[in-house]
mmCIF file as Biopython writes it, N, C-alpha, C and O atoms, coordinates in Angstrom:
data_model
#
loop_
_atom_site.group_PDB
_atom_site.id
_atom_site.type_symbol
_atom_site.label_atom_id
_atom_site.label_alt_id
_atom_site.label_comp_id
_atom_site.label_asym_id
_atom_site.label_entity_id
_atom_site.label_seq_id
_atom_site.pdbx_PDB_ins_code
_atom_site.Cartn_x
_atom_site.Cartn_y
_atom_site.Cartn_z
_atom_site.occupancy
_atom_site.B_iso_or_equiv
_atom_site.auth_seq_id
_atom_site.auth_asym_id
_atom_site.pdbx_PDB_model_num
ATOM 1   N N  . MET A ? 1  ? 77.025  116.861 176.883 1.0 0.0 1  A 1 
ATOM 2   C CA . MET A ? 1  ? 77.300  115.506 176.434 1.0 0.0 1  A 1 
ATOM 3   C C  . MET A ? 1  ? 77.893  114.706 177.586 1.0 0.0 1  A 1 
ATOM 4   O O  . MET A ? 1  ? 78.754  115.180 178.327 1.0 0.0 1  A 1 
ATOM 5   N N  . THR A ? 2  ? 77.412  113.504 177.706 1.0 0.0 2  A 1 
ATOM 6   C CA . THR A ? 2  ? 77.920  112.652 178.774 1.0 0.0 2  A 1 
ATOM 7   C C  . THR A ? 2  ? 79.167  111.920 178.294 1.0 0.0 2  A 1 
ATOM 8   O O  . THR A ? 2  ? 79.475  111.885 177.102 1.0 0.0 2  A 1 
ATOM 9   N N  . SER A ? 3  ? 79.855  111.353 179.231 1.0 0.0 3  A 1 
ATOM 10  C CA . SER A ? 3  ? 81.076  110.589 178.929 1.0 0.0 3  A 1 
ATOM 11  C C  . SER A ? 3  ? 80.743  109.397 178.027 1.0 0.0 3  A 1 
ATOM 12  O O  . SER A ? 3  ? 81.515  109.043 177.135 1.0 0.0 3  A 1 
ATOM 13  N N  . SER A ? 4  ? 79.612  108.800 178.266 1.0 0.0 4  A 1 
ATOM 14  C CA . SER A ? 4  ? 79.160  107.660 177.472 1.0 0.0 4  A 1 
ATOM 15  C C  . SER A ? 4  ? 78.900  108.077 176.020 1.0 0.0 4  A 1 
ATOM 16  O O  . SER A ? 4  ? 79.271  107.367 175.086 1.0 0.0 4  A 1 
ATOM 17  N N  . GLN A ? 5  ? 78.263  109.225 175.847 1.0 0.0 5  A 1 
ATOM 18  C CA . GLN A ? 5  ? 77.978  109.724 174.503 1.0 0.0 5  A 1 
ATOM 19  C C  . GLN A ? 5  ? 79.273  110.065 173.753 1.0 0.0 5  A 1 
ATOM 20  O O  . GLN A ? 5  ? 79.402  109.815 172.555 1.0 0.0 5  A 1 
ATOM 21  N N  . ILE A ? 6  ? 80.217  110.637 174.486 1.0 0.0 6  A 1 
ATOM 22  C CA . ILE A ? 6  ? 81.509  110.979 173.884 1.0 0.0 6  A 1 
ATOM 23  C C  . ILE A ? 6  ? 82.228  109.706 173.447 1.0 0.0 6  A 1 
ATOM 24  O O  . ILE A ? 6  ? 82.793  109.649 172.355 1.0 0.0 6  A 1 
ATOM 25  N N  . SER A ? 7  ? 82.204  108.697 174.295 1.0 0.0 7  A 1 
ATOM 26  C CA . SER A ? 7  ? 82.843  107.415 173.972 1.0 0.0 7  A 1 
ATOM 27  C C  . SER A ? 7  ? 82.184  106.774 172.753 1.0 0.0 7  A 1 
ATOM 28  O O  . SER A ? 7  ? 82.857  106.232 171.876 1.0 0.0 7  A 1 
ATOM 29  N N  . GLN A ? 8  ? 80.850  106.848 172.716 1.0 0.0 8  A 1 
ATOM 30  C CA . GLN A ? 8  ? 80.123  106.269 171.585 1.0 0.0 8  A 1 
ATOM 31  C C  . GLN A ? 8  ? 80.455  107.027 170.296 1.0 0.0 8  A 1 
ATOM 32  O O  . GLN A ? 8  ? 80.684  106.413 169.254 1.0 0.0 8  A 1 
ATOM 33  N N  . ALA A ? 9  ? 80.481  108.341 170.366 1.0 0.0 9  A 1 
ATOM 34  C CA . ALA A ? 9  ? 80.807  109.146 169.186 1.0 0.0 9  A 1 
ATOM 35  C C  . ALA A ? 9  ? 82.229  108.859 168.726 1.0 0.0 9  A 1 
ATOM 36  O O  . ALA A ? 9  ? 82.496  108.744 167.530 1.0 0.0 9  A 1 
ATOM 37  N N  . LYS A ? 10 ? 83.142  108.745 169.692 1.0 0.0 10 A 1 
ATOM 38  C CA . LYS A ? 10 ? 84.541  108.435 169.353 1.0 0.0 10 A 1 
ATOM 39  C C  . LYS A ? 10 ? 84.627  107.068 168.682 1.0 0.0 10 A 1 
ATOM 40  O O  . LYS A ? 10 ? 85.345  106.903 167.696 1.0 0.0 10 A 1 
ATOM 41  N N  . SER A ? 11 ? 83.911  106.109 169.203 1.0 0.0 11 A 1 
ATOM 42  C CA . SER A ? 11 ? 83.906  104.756 168.635 1.0 0.0 11 A 1 
ATOM 43  C C  . SER A ? 11 ? 83.363  104.768 167.205 1.0 0.0 11 A 1 
ATOM 44  O O  . SER A ? 11 ? 83.917  104.119 166.317 1.0 0.0 11 A 1 
ATOM 45  N N  . GLU A ? 12 ? 82.288  105.502 166.995 1.0 0.0 12 A 1 
ATOM 46  C CA . GLU A ? 12 ? 81.695  105.589 165.653 1.0 0.0 12 A 1 
ATOM 47  C C  . GLU A ? 12 ? 82.651  106.268 164.667 1.0 0.0 12 A 1 
ATOM 48  O O  . GLU A ? 12 ? 82.784  105.839 163.521 1.0 0.0 12 A 1 
ATOM 49  N N  . LEU A ? 13 ? 83.310  107.327 165.125 1.0 0.0 13 A 1 
ATOM 50  C CA . LEU A ? 13 ? 84.267  108.032 164.269 1.0 0.0 13 A 1 
ATOM 51  C C  . LEU A ? 13 ? 85.473  107.152 163.940 1.0 0.0 13 A 1 
ATOM 52  O O  . LEU A ? 13 ? 85.978  107.176 162.818 1.0 0.0 13 A 1 
ATOM 53  N N  . ASN A ? 14 ? 85.929  106.376 164.926 1.0 0.0 14 A 1 
ATOM 54  C CA . ASN A ? 14 ? 87.044  105.452 164.673 1.0 0.0 14 A 1 
ATOM 55  C C  . ASN A ? 14 ? 86.648  104.378 163.669 1.0 0.0 14 A 1 
ATOM 56  O O  . ASN A ? 14 ? 87.444  104.006 162.807 1.0 0.0 14 A 1 
ATOM 57  N N  . ALA A ? 15 ? 85.427  103.883 163.780 1.0 0.0 15 A 1 
ATOM 58  C CA . ALA A ? 15 ? 84.940  102.871 162.838 1.0 0.0 15 A 1 
ATOM 59  C C  . ALA A ? 15 ? 84.863  103.457 161.433 1.0 0.0 15 A 1 
ATOM 60  O O  . ALA A ? 15 ? 85.235  102.807 160.457 1.0 0.0 15 A 1 
ATOM 61  N N  . GLU A ? 16 ? 84.374  104.697 161.342 1.0 0.0 16 A 1 
ATOM 62  C CA . GLU A ? 16 ? 84.289  105.355 160.039 1.0 0.0 16 A 1 
ATOM 63  C C  . GLU A ? 16 ? 85.681  105.602 159.465 1.0 0.0 16 A 1 
ATOM 64  O O  . GLU A ? 16 ? 85.895  105.441 158.263 1.0 0.0 16 A 1 
ATOM 65  N N  . LEU A ? 17 ? 86.614  105.988 160.307 1.0 0.0 17 A 1 
ATOM 66  C CA . LEU A ? 17 ? 87.992  106.217 159.879 1.0 0.0 17 A 1 
ATOM 67  C C  . LEU A ? 17 ? 88.617  104.919 159.377 1.0 0.0 17 A 1 
ATOM 68  O O  . LEU A ? 17 ? 89.299  104.918 158.352 1.0 0.0 17 A 1 
ATOM 69  N N  . ASP A ? 18 ? 88.395  103.832 160.079 1.0 0.0 18 A 1 
ATOM 70  C CA . ASP A ? 18 ? 88.904  102.524 159.644 1.0 0.0 18 A 1 
ATOM 71  C C  . ASP A ? 18 ? 88.312  102.135 158.295 1.0 0.0 18 A 1 
ATOM 72  O O  . ASP A ? 18 ? 89.008  101.613 157.424 1.0 0.0 18 A 1 
ATOM 73  N N  . SER A ? 19 ? 87.030  102.396 158.139 1.0 0.0 19 A 1 
ATOM 74  C CA . SER A ? 19 ? 86.365  102.094 156.872 1.0 0.0 19 A 1 
ATOM 75  C C  . SER A ? 19 ? 86.974  102.906 155.729 1.0 0.0 19 A 1 
ATOM 76  O O  . SER A ? 19 ? 87.205  102.377 154.642 1.0 0.0 19 A 1 
ATOM 77  N N  . LEU A ? 20 ? 87.230  104.173 155.974 1.0 0.0 20 A 1 
ATOM 78  C CA . LEU A ? 20 ? 87.839  105.029 154.958 1.0 0.0 20 A 1 
ATOM 79  C C  . LEU A ? 20 ? 89.254  104.572 154.623 1.0 0.0 20 A 1 
ATOM 80  O O  . LEU A ? 20 ? 89.656  104.586 153.460 1.0 0.0 20 A 1 
ATOM 81  N N  . ARG A ? 21 ? 90.006  104.169 155.639 1.0 0.0 21 A 1 
ATOM 82  C CA . ARG A ? 21 ? 91.366  103.670 155.403 1.0 0.0 21 A 1 
ATOM 83  C C  . ARG A ? 21 ? 91.333  102.403 154.538 1.0 0.0 21 A 1 
ATOM 84  O O  . ARG A ? 21 ? 92.132  102.255 153.613 1.0 0.0 21 A 1 
ATOM 85  N N  . ASN A ? 22 ? 90.408  101.500 154.847 1.0 0.0 22 A 1 
ATOM 86  C CA . ASN A ? 22 ? 90.285  100.276 154.053 1.0 0.0 22 A 1 
ATOM 87  C C  . ASN A ? 22 ? 89.883  100.590 152.621 1.0 0.0 22 A 1 
ATOM 88  O O  . ASN A ? 22 ? 90.388  99.986  151.674 1.0 0.0 22 A 1 
ATOM 89  N N  . SER A ? 23 ? 88.980  101.526 152.476 1.0 0.0 23 A 1 
ATOM 90  C CA . SER A ? 23 ? 88.544  101.933 151.139 1.0 0.0 23 A 1 
ATOM 91  C C  . SER A ? 23 ? 89.712  102.519 150.355 1.0 0.0 23 A 1 
ATOM 92  O O  . SER A ? 23 ? 89.880  102.223 149.172 1.0 0.0 23 A 1 
ATOM 93  N N  . LEU A ? 24 ? 90.511  103.340 151.005 1.0 0.0 24 A 1 
ATOM 94  C CA . LEU A ? 24 ? 91.683  103.940 150.366 1.0 0.0 24 A 1 
ATOM 95  C C  . LEU A ? 24 ? 92.692  102.865 149.986 1.0 0.0 24 A 1 
ATOM 96  O O  . LEU A ? 24 ? 93.284  102.915 148.908 1.0 0.0 24 A 1 
ATOM 97  N N  . LYS A ? 25 ? 92.887  101.898 150.870 1.0 0.0 25 A 1 
ATOM 98  C CA . LYS A ? 25 ? 93.812  100.796 150.588 1.0 0.0 25 A 1 
ATOM 99  C C  . LYS A ? 25 ? 93.337  100.017 149.362 1.0 0.0 25 A 1 
ATOM 100 O O  . LYS A ? 25 ? 94.134  99.666  148.492 1.0 0.0 25 A 1 
ATOM 101 N N  . ASN A ? 26 ? 92.033  99.750  149.304 1.0 0.0 26 A 1 
ATOM 102 C CA . ASN A ? 26 ? 91.479  99.033  148.151 1.0 0.0 26 A 1 
ATOM 103 C C  . ASN A ? 26 ? 91.659  99.828  146.863 1.0 0.0 26 A 1 
ATOM 104 O O  . ASN A ? 26 ? 91.970  99.259  145.816 1.0 0.0 26 A 1 
ATOM 105 N N  . LYS A ? 27 ? 91.463  101.137 146.941 1.0 0.0 27 A 1 
ATOM 106 C CA . LYS A ? 27 ? 91.634  101.992 145.762 1.0 0.0 27 A 1 
ATOM 107 C C  . LYS A ? 27 ? 93.096  101.989 145.315 1.0 0.0 27 A 1 
ATOM 108 O O  . LYS A ? 27 ? 93.387  101.941 144.120 1.0 0.0 27 A 1 
ATOM 109 N N  . ASP A ? 28 ? 94.013  102.040 146.285 1.0 0.0 28 A 1 
ATOM 110 C CA . ASP A ? 28 ? 95.437  102.004 145.954 1.0 0.0 28 A 1 
ATOM 111 C C  . ASP A ? 28 ? 95.792  100.692 145.246 1.0 0.0 28 A 1 
ATOM 112 O O  . ASP A ? 28 ? 96.544  100.689 144.272 1.0 0.0 28 A 1 
ATOM 113 N N  . GLU A ? 29 ? 95.244  99.579  145.744 1.0 0.0 29 A 1 
ATOM 114 C CA . GLU A ? 29 ? 95.487  98.279  145.108 1.0 0.0 29 A 1 
ATOM 115 C C  . GLU A ? 29 ? 94.905  98.251  143.703 1.0 0.0 29 A 1 
ATOM 116 O O  . GLU A ? 29 ? 95.526  97.728  142.778 1.0 0.0 29 A 1 
ATOM 117 N N  . GLU A ? 30 ? 93.716  98.813  143.545 1.0 0.0 30 A 1 
ATOM 118 C CA . GLU A ? 30 ? 93.070  98.860  142.238 1.0 0.0 30 A 1 
ATOM 119 C C  . GLU A ? 30 ? 93.895  99.705  141.264 1.0 0.0 30 A 1 
ATOM 120 O O  . GLU A ? 30 ? 94.058  99.334  140.102 1.0 0.0 30 A 1 
ATOM 121 N N  . ILE A ? 31 ? 94.409  100.827 141.734 1.0 0.0 31 A 1 
ATOM 122 C CA . ILE A ? 31 ? 95.254  101.681 140.900 1.0 0.0 31 A 1 
ATOM 123 C C  . ILE A ? 31 ? 96.514  100.923 140.489 1.0 0.0 31 A 1 
ATOM 124 O O  . ILE A ? 31 ? 96.936  100.997 139.335 1.0 0.0 31 A 1 
ATOM 125 N N  . GLY A ? 32 ? 97.104  100.206 141.417 1.0 0.0 32 A 1 
ATOM 126 C CA . GLY A ? 32 ? 98.294  99.400  141.109 1.0 0.0 32 A 1 
ATOM 127 C C  . GLY A ? 32 ? 97.999  98.354  140.049 1.0 0.0 32 A 1 
ATOM 128 O O  . GLY A ? 32 ? 98.793  98.148  139.131 1.0 0.0 32 A 1 
ATOM 129 N N  . ASN A ? 33 ? 96.852  97.691  140.179 1.0 0.0 33 A 1 
ATOM 130 C CA . ASN A ? 33 ? 96.459  96.682  139.187 1.0 0.0 33 A 1 
ATOM 131 C C  . ASN A ? 33 ? 96.226  97.313  137.821 1.0 0.0 33 A 1 
ATOM 132 O O  . ASN A ? 33 ? 96.616  96.748  136.800 1.0 0.0 33 A 1 
ATOM 133 N N  . LEU A ? 34 ? 95.596  98.473  137.800 1.0 0.0 34 A 1 
ATOM 134 C CA . LEU A ? 34 ? 95.351  99.161  136.526 1.0 0.0 34 A 1 
ATOM 135 C C  . LEU A ? 34 ? 96.662  99.603  135.876 1.0 0.0 34 A 1 
ATOM 136 O O  . LEU A ? 34 ? 96.811  99.516  134.657 1.0 0.0 34 A 1 
ATOM 137 N N  . LYS A ? 35 ? 97.600  100.071 136.676 1.0 0.0 35 A 1 
ATOM 138 C CA . LYS A ? 35 ? 98.910  100.457 136.137 1.0 0.0 35 A 1 
ATOM 139 C C  . LYS A ? 35 ? 99.603  99.253  135.518 1.0 0.0 35 A 1 
ATOM 140 O O  . LYS A ? 35 ? 100.225 99.357  134.461 1.0 0.0 35 A 1 
ATOM 141 N N  . SER A ? 36 ? 99.491  98.118  136.179 1.0 0.0 36 A 1 
ATOM 142 C CA . SER A ? 36 ? 100.095 96.889  135.661 1.0 0.0 36 A 1 
ATOM 143 C C  . SER A ? 36 ? 99.441  96.475  134.341 1.0 0.0 36 A 1 
ATOM 144 O O  . SER A ? 36 ? 100.128 96.082  133.398 1.0 0.0 36 A 1 
ATOM 145 N N  . GLU A ? 37 ? 98.124  96.565  134.283 1.0 0.0 37 A 1 
ATOM 146 C CA . GLU A ? 37 ? 97.403  96.243  133.044 1.0 0.0 37 A 1 
ATOM 147 C C  . GLU A ? 37 ? 97.803  97.181  131.913 1.0 0.0 37 A 1 
ATOM 148 O O  . GLU A ? 37 ? 97.994  96.742  130.779 1.0 0.0 37 A 1 
ATOM 149 N N  . ILE A ? 38 ? 97.929  98.465  132.214 1.0 0.0 38 A 1 
ATOM 150 C CA . ILE A ? 38 ? 98.329  99.447  131.208 1.0 0.0 38 A 1 
ATOM 151 C C  . ILE A ? 38 ? 99.720  99.121  130.684 1.0 0.0 38 A 1 
ATOM 152 O O  . ILE A ? 38 ? 99.970  99.186  129.481 1.0 0.0 38 A 1 
ATOM 153 N N  . SER A ? 39 ? 100.611 98.775  131.583 1.0 0.0 39 A 1 
ATOM 154 C CA . SER A ? 39 ? 101.976 98.424  131.186 1.0 0.0 39 A 1 
ATOM 155 C C  . SER A ? 39 ? 101.962 97.204  130.266 1.0 0.0 39 A 1 
ATOM 156 O O  . SER A ? 39 ? 102.678 97.168  129.265 1.0 0.0 39 A 1 
ATOM 157 N N  . SER A ? 40 ? 101.149 96.209  130.606 1.0 0.0 40 A 1 
ATOM 158 C CA . SER A ? 40 ? 101.046 95.005  129.774 1.0 0.0 40 A 1 
ATOM 159 C C  . SER A ? 40 ? 100.484 95.341  128.399 1.0 0.0 40 A 1 
ATOM 160 O O  . SER A ? 40 ? 100.959 94.832  127.384 1.0 0.0 40 A 1 
ATOM 161 N N  . LEU A ? 41 ? 99.478  96.193  128.374 1.0 0.0 41 A 1 
ATOM 162 C CA . LEU A ? 41 ? 98.884  96.585  127.096 1.0 0.0 41 A 1 
ATOM 163 C C  . LEU A ? 41 ? 99.875  97.369  126.244 1.0 0.0 41 A 1 
ATOM 164 O O  . LEU A ? 41 ? 99.923  97.188  125.027 1.0 0.0 41 A 1 
ATOM 165 N N  . GLN A ? 42 ? 100.663 98.236  126.869 1.0 0.0 42 A 1 
ATOM 166 C CA . GLN A ? 42 ? 101.677 98.979  126.131 1.0 0.0 42 A 1 
ATOM 167 C C  . GLN A ? 42 ? 102.695 98.018  125.531 1.0 0.0 42 A 1 
ATOM 168 O O  . GLN A ? 42 ? 103.136 98.200  124.396 1.0 0.0 42 A 1 
ATOM 169 N N  . THR A ? 43 ? 103.067 96.993  126.298 1.0 0.0 43 A 1 
ATOM 170 C CA . THR A ? 43 ? 104.010 95.999  125.795 1.0 0.0 43 A 1 
ATOM 171 C C  . THR A ? 43 ? 103.412 95.257  124.607 1.0 0.0 43 A 1 
ATOM 172 O O  . THR A ? 43 ? 104.095 95.017  123.612 1.0 0.0 43 A 1 
ATOM 173 N N  . LEU A ? 44 ? 102.138 94.895  124.712 1.0 0.0 44 A 1 
ATOM 174 C CA . LEU A ? 44 ? 101.485 94.195  123.599 1.0 0.0 44 A 1 
ATOM 175 C C  . LEU A ? 44 ? 101.422 95.074  122.352 1.0 0.0 44 A 1 
ATOM 176 O O  . LEU A ? 44 ? 101.626 94.589  121.239 1.0 0.0 44 A 1 
ATOM 177 N N  . VAL A ? 45 ? 101.143 96.343  122.533 1.0 0.0 45 A 1 
ATOM 178 C CA . VAL A ? 45 ? 101.100 97.277  121.405 1.0 0.0 45 A 1 
ATOM 179 C C  . VAL A ? 45 ? 102.481 97.377  120.764 1.0 0.0 45 A 1 
ATOM 180 O O  . VAL A ? 45 ? 102.607 97.383  119.540 1.0 0.0 45 A 1 
ATOM 181 N N  . GLU A ? 46 ? 103.513 97.454  121.599 1.0 0.0 46 A 1 
ATOM 182 C CA . GLU A ? 46 ? 104.873 97.527  121.078 1.0 0.0 46 A 1 
ATOM 183 C C  . GLU A ? 46 ? 105.228 96.261  120.299 1.0 0.0 46 A 1 
ATOM 184 O O  . GLU A ? 46 ? 105.869 96.333  119.250 1.0 0.0 46 A 1 
ATOM 185 N N  . ILE A ? 47 ? 104.814 95.112  120.809 1.0 0.0 47 A 1 
ATOM 186 C CA . ILE A ? 47 ? 105.075 93.838  120.119 1.0 0.0 47 A 1 
ATOM 187 C C  . ILE A ? 47 ? 104.370 93.825  118.765 1.0 0.0 47 A 1 
ATOM 188 O O  . ILE A ? 47 ? 104.961 93.432  117.759 1.0 0.0 47 A 1 
ATOM 189 N N  . GLU A ? 48 ? 103.116 94.251  118.739 1.0 0.0 48 A 1 
ATOM 190 C CA . GLU A ? 48 ? 102.377 94.275  117.474 1.0 0.0 48 A 1 
ATOM 191 C C  . GLU A ? 48 ? 103.018 95.246  116.484 1.0 0.0 48 A 1 
ATOM 192 O O  . GLU A ? 48 ? 103.070 94.964  115.287 1.0 0.0 48 A 1 
ATOM 193 N N  . LYS A ? 49 ? 103.501 96.377  116.969 1.0 0.0 49 A 1 
ATOM 194 C CA . LYS A ? 49 ? 104.172 97.342  116.096 1.0 0.0 49 A 1 
ATOM 195 C C  . LYS A ? 49 ? 105.435 96.730  115.511 1.0 0.0 49 A 1 
ATOM 196 O O  . LYS A ? 49 ? 105.726 96.910  114.329 1.0 0.0 49 A 1 
ATOM 197 N N  . LEU A ? 50 ? 106.185 96.009  116.334 1.0 0.0 50 A 1 
ATOM 198 C CA . LEU A ? 50 ? 107.391 95.346  115.848 1.0 0.0 50 A 1 
ATOM 199 C C  . LEU A ? 50 ? 107.056 94.287  114.800 1.0 0.0 50 A 1 
ATOM 200 O O  . LEU A ? 50 ? 107.788 94.127  113.823 1.0 0.0 50 A 1 
ATOM 201 N N  . LYS A ? 51 ? 105.961 93.571  114.995 1.0 0.0 51 A 1 
ATOM 202 C CA . LYS A ? 51 ? 105.536 92.567  114.012 1.0 0.0 51 A 1 
ATOM 203 C C  . LYS A ? 51 ? 105.211 93.234  112.680 1.0 0.0 51 A 1 
ATOM 204 O O  . LYS A ? 51 ? 105.582 92.729  111.620 1.0 0.0 51 A 1 
ATOM 205 N N  . VAL A ? 52 ? 104.519 94.367  112.737 1.0 0.0 52 A 1 
ATOM 206 C CA . VAL A ? 52 ? 104.175 95.101  111.519 1.0 0.0 52 A 1 
ATOM 207 C C  . VAL A ? 52 ? 105.444 95.598  110.832 1.0 0.0 52 A 1 
ATOM 208 O O  . VAL A ? 52 ? 105.585 95.485  109.614 1.0 0.0 52 A 1 
ATOM 209 N N  . ASP A ? 53 ? 106.360 96.146  111.616 1.0 0.0 53 A 1 
ATOM 210 C CA . ASP A ? 53 ? 107.624 96.625  111.055 1.0 0.0 53 A 1 
ATOM 211 C C  . ASP A ? 53 ? 108.391 95.483  110.396 1.0 0.0 53 A 1 
ATOM 212 O O  . ASP A ? 53 ? 108.943 95.652  109.309 1.0 0.0 53 A 1 
ATOM 213 N N  . LEU A ? 54 ? 108.428 94.334  111.042 1.0 0.0 54 A 1 
ATOM 214 C CA . LEU A ? 54 ? 109.116 93.167  110.490 1.0 0.0 54 A 1 
ATOM 215 C C  . LEU A ? 54 ? 108.456 92.707  109.193 1.0 0.0 54 A 1 
ATOM 216 O O  . LEU A ? 54 ? 109.145 92.383  108.226 1.0 0.0 54 A 1 
ATOM 217 N N  . ALA A ? 55 ? 107.140 92.679  109.171 1.0 0.0 55 A 1 
ATOM 218 C CA . ALA A ? 55 ? 106.417 92.277  107.952 1.0 0.0 55 A 1 
ATOM 219 C C  . ALA A ? 55 ? 106.705 93.269  106.824 1.0 0.0 55 A 1 
ATOM 220 O O  . ALA A ? 55 ? 106.880 92.866  105.675 1.0 0.0 55 A 1 
ATOM 221 N N  . ASN A ? 56 ? 106.755 94.551  107.143 1.0 0.0 56 A 1 
ATOM 222 C CA . ASN A ? 56 ? 107.068 95.565  106.129 1.0 0.0 56 A 1 
ATOM 223 C C  . ASN A ? 56 ? 108.481 95.389  105.597 1.0 0.0 56 A 1 
ATOM 224 O O  . ASN A ? 56 ? 108.719 95.509  104.395 1.0 0.0 56 A 1 
ATOM 225 N N  . LEU A ? 57 ? 109.411 95.108  106.488 1.0 0.0 57 A 1 
ATOM 226 C CA . LEU A ? 57 ? 110.793 94.884  106.052 1.0 0.0 57 A 1 
ATOM 227 C C  . LEU A ? 57 ? 110.906 93.647  105.168 1.0 0.0 57 A 1 
ATOM 228 O O  . LEU A ? 57 ? 111.616 93.663  104.162 1.0 0.0 57 A 1 
ATOM 229 N N  . LYS A ? 58 ? 110.214 92.583  105.538 1.0 0.0 58 A 1 
ATOM 230 C CA . LYS A ? 58 ? 110.226 91.365  104.719 1.0 0.0 58 A 1 
ATOM 231 C C  . LYS A ? 58 ? 109.648 91.638  103.341 1.0 0.0 58 A 1 
ATOM 232 O O  . LYS A ? 58 ? 110.164 91.153  102.334 1.0 0.0 58 A 1 
ATOM 233 N N  . ALA A ? 59 ? 108.575 92.416  103.301 1.0 0.0 59 A 1 
ATOM 234 C CA . ALA A ? 59 ? 107.961 92.759  102.012 1.0 0.0 59 A 1 
ATOM 235 C C  . ALA A ? 59 ? 108.922 93.599  101.178 1.0 0.0 59 A 1 
ATOM 236 O O  . ALA A ? 59 ? 109.016 93.407  99.965  1.0 0.0 59 A 1 
ATOM 237 N N  . LEU A ? 60 ? 109.626 94.515  101.803 1.0 0.0 60 A 1 
ATOM 238 C CA . LEU A ? 60 ? 110.593 95.359  101.097 1.0 0.0 60 A 1 
ATOM 239 C C  . LEU A ? 60 ? 111.747 94.518  100.557 1.0 0.0 60 A 1 
ATOM 240 O O  . LEU A ? 60 ? 112.187 94.727  99.427  1.0 0.0 60 A 1 
ATOM 241 N N  . VAL A ? 61 ? 112.233 93.584  101.343 1.0 0.0 61 A 1 
ATOM 242 C CA . VAL A ? 61 ? 113.316 92.701  100.904 1.0 0.0 61 A 1 
ATOM 243 C C  . VAL A ? 61 ? 112.846 91.854  99.730  1.0 0.0 61 A 1 
ATOM 244 O O  . VAL A ? 61 ? 113.574 91.677  98.754  1.0 0.0 61 A 1 
ATOM 245 N N  . ALA A ? 62 ? 111.636 91.335  99.828  1.0 0.0 62 A 1 
ATOM 246 C CA . ALA A ? 62 ? 111.105 90.515  98.739  1.0 0.0 62 A 1 
ATOM 247 C C  . ALA A ? 62 ? 110.968 91.347  97.466  1.0 0.0 62 A 1 
ATOM 248 O O  . ALA A ? 62 ? 111.254 90.865  96.370  1.0 0.0 62 A 1 
ATOM 249 N N  . LYS A ? 63 ? 110.537 92.578  97.611  1.0 0.0 63 A 1 
ATOM 250 C CA . LYS A ? 63 ? 110.389 93.474  96.462  1.0 0.0 63 A 1 
ATOM 251 C C  . LYS A ? 63 ? 111.749 93.760  95.833  1.0 0.0 63 A 1 
ATOM 252 O O  . LYS A ? 63 ? 111.884 93.740  94.610  1.0 0.0 63 A 1 
ATOM 253 N N  . GLU A ? 64 ? 112.749 94.025  96.657  1.0 0.0 64 A 1 
ATOM 254 C CA . GLU A ? 64 ? 114.100 94.295  96.164  1.0 0.0 64 A 1 
ATOM 255 C C  . GLU A ? 64 ? 114.685 93.064  95.489  1.0 0.0 64 A 1 
ATOM 256 O O  . GLU A ? 64 ? 115.359 93.172  94.464  1.0 0.0 64 A 1 
ATOM 257 N N  . SER A ? 65 ? 114.428 91.889  96.065  1.0 0.0 65 A 1 
ATOM 258 C CA . SER A ? 65 ? 114.927 90.643  95.483  1.0 0.0 65 A 1 
ATOM 259 C C  . SER A ? 65 ? 114.276 90.407  94.119  1.0 0.0 65 A 1 
ATOM 260 O O  . SER A ? 65 ? 114.938 89.956  93.183  1.0 0.0 65 A 1 
ATOM 261 N N  . ALA A ? 66 ? 113.003 90.706  94.009  1.0 0.0 66 A 1 
ATOM 262 C CA . ALA A ? 66 ? 112.297 90.522  92.742  1.0 0.0 66 A 1 
ATOM 263 C C  . ALA A ? 66 ? 112.852 91.476  91.670  1.0 0.0 66 A 1 
ATOM 264 O O  . ALA A ? 66 ? 112.950 91.107  90.500  1.0 0.0 66 A 1 
ATOM 265 N N  . LYS A ? 67 ? 113.214 92.704  92.076  1.0 0.0 67 A 1 
ATOM 266 C CA . LYS A ? 67 ? 113.788 93.664  91.139  1.0 0.0 67 A 1 
ATOM 267 C C  . LYS A ? 67 ? 115.130 93.181  90.614  1.0 0.0 67 A 1 
ATOM 268 O O  . LYS A ? 67 ? 115.425 93.326  89.427  1.0 0.0 67 A 1 
ATOM 269 N N  . LYS A ? 68 ? 115.950 92.602  91.502  1.0 0.0 68 A 1 
ATOM 270 C CA . LYS A ? 68 ? 117.281 92.156  91.119  1.0 0.0 68 A 1 
ATOM 271 C C  . LYS A ? 68 ? 117.223 90.952  90.179  1.0 0.0 68 A 1 
ATOM 272 O O  . LYS A ? 68 ? 118.118 90.770  89.354  1.0 0.0 68 A 1 
ATOM 273 N N  . LYS A ? 69 ? 116.179 90.129  90.298  1.0 0.0 69 A 1 
ATOM 274 C CA . LYS A ? 69 ? 116.044 88.953  89.445  1.0 0.0 69 A 1 
ATOM 275 C C  . LYS A ? 69 ? 115.661 89.311  88.028  1.0 0.0 69 A 1 
ATOM 276 O O  . LYS A ? 69 ? 115.888 88.526  87.107  1.0 0.0 69 A 1 
ATOM 277 N N  . LYS A ? 70 ? 115.079 90.491  87.837  1.0 0.0 70 A 1 
ATOM 278 C CA . LYS A ? 70 ? 114.633 90.910  86.498  1.0 0.0 70 A 1 
ATOM 279 C C  . LYS A ? 70 ? 115.748 91.367  85.664  1.0 0.0 70 A 1 
ATOM 280 O O  . LYS A ? 70 ? 115.540 91.752  84.513  1.0 0.0 70 A 1 
#
């Protein structure tokens, strides 16, 4: 192998390495975004559960109030 061929191979490998690093960086960003979305969805689920619990409590209070009026 000549010095020129070695330099060319090194250059190609460095370019491929840079490409892989960029790809990894993009994947890391995508994972971060997905984690954020999951966290938001968990919060929304928790909010909906609290709404259901509140509605159930209101219904129970109304039922108890109706019993006391009789």
